[in-house]
C-alpha positions, 0 to 999 in steps of 0.5 A, spaced: 500 500 500 502 506 498 502 512 503 498 518 501 498 525 504 494 525 510 490 531 508 488 528 501 486 522 505 482 526 509 479 530 504 477 524 500 471 522 504 464 526 502 462 527 509 469 530 511 468 535 505 461 537 507 464 538 514 469 543 512 464 546 508 459 547 514 465 549 519 467 554 514 463 560 516 462 558 524 465 553 529 461 547 530 462 541 535 461 534 533 454 534 536 452 540 532 455 536 526 452 530 527 445 533 527 447 537 521 449 531 517 444 526 520 450 521 522 452 519 529 455 523 534 461 518 534 462 518 527 462 525 527 467 525 532 471 520 528 471 524 522 473 531 526 479 527 529 481 525 522 480 533 519 484 535 526 490 530 525 491 533 517 491 540 520 484 542 516 481 544 522 483 548 528 480 548 535 476 555 535 473 555 542 471 550 548 465 552 552 461 549 557 455 545 555 450 541 559 455 540 565 461 538 560 466 541 555 464 542 548 470 543 543 468 547 537 472 547 531 473 551 525 475 550 518 483 552 517 481 557 511 485 557 505 484 552 499 486 545 501 483 542 494 486 547 489 492 544 485 491 537 488 495 533 483 496 527 487 490 523 488 486 527 484 481 520 482 480 520 490 478 527 491 474 527 484 470 521 487 468 524 493 466 531 490 462 526 485 459 523 491 457 530 494 455 532 487 450 527 486 447 528 493 446 535 492 443 534 485 438 530 488 436 535 493 436 541 488 430 546 490 425 545 485 423 551 480 430 555 482 435 557 477 442 554 477 448 553 473 450 547 470 456 546 465 460 540 463 466 541 458 472 538 455 475 544 450 481 546 447 483 553 449 489 558 448 493 557 455 492 565 456 484 563 456 485 557 461 489 562 466 484 567 466 478 562 467 482 559 472 484 565 476 477 568 475 474 561 478 478 561 484 476 569 485 469 567 485 469 561 489 473 565 494 468 570 494 463 565 495 466 562 501 467 569 504 460 570 504 458 564 507 454 564 514 453 559 519 448 553 518 441 556 518 443 563 519 437 568 518 437 570 511 441 565 508 440 560 503 443 553 502 447 552 496 451 547 493 457 548 488 462 543 486 468 545 481 474 541 479 477 544 472 484 542 470 488 541 464 487 534 461 492 530 457 490 528 450 488 521 449 494 520 445 499 523 450 496 519 456 497 513 452 504 515 451 505 517 458 502 510 460 507 506 456 513 510 459 511 509 466 506 503 467 506 504 474 503 511 473 496 512 475 
């Protein structure tokens, strides 16, 4: 078995990706995450420990709650998914899982944006698009609020854009290094 980056292994699970999104705007405890995600408290705690060990969340506050201590975590801000080249298939599978789940829960009658593309463009067009997309996603994350905050709406956004090898290039690379993914 190959050793995979702990952050990538943590990111490559759809529940943990959802947890990171939920904790982006406000800290949450394992109990709050379990209620929000509809999973057991034990499972939420396990996923939270994995995210913490990978350095993707940080302890934000400890508060008294029902005679005990509640530890609330927040996502470490940055873009841990951007520019992940290693293990891209693992990450793509987790993103695809969340996309299927969110698409099934799409609010009827509401506008959205859907696209799929495999296009040949000038390198400058790709660079400009990638930069704009990163800025738009950063703006969206900056606007994020705590789950169920008054005046907020729940939205789903799944984006993975990258350069793709032409089929003949991919075949040549596979012939040169059969062990490569």
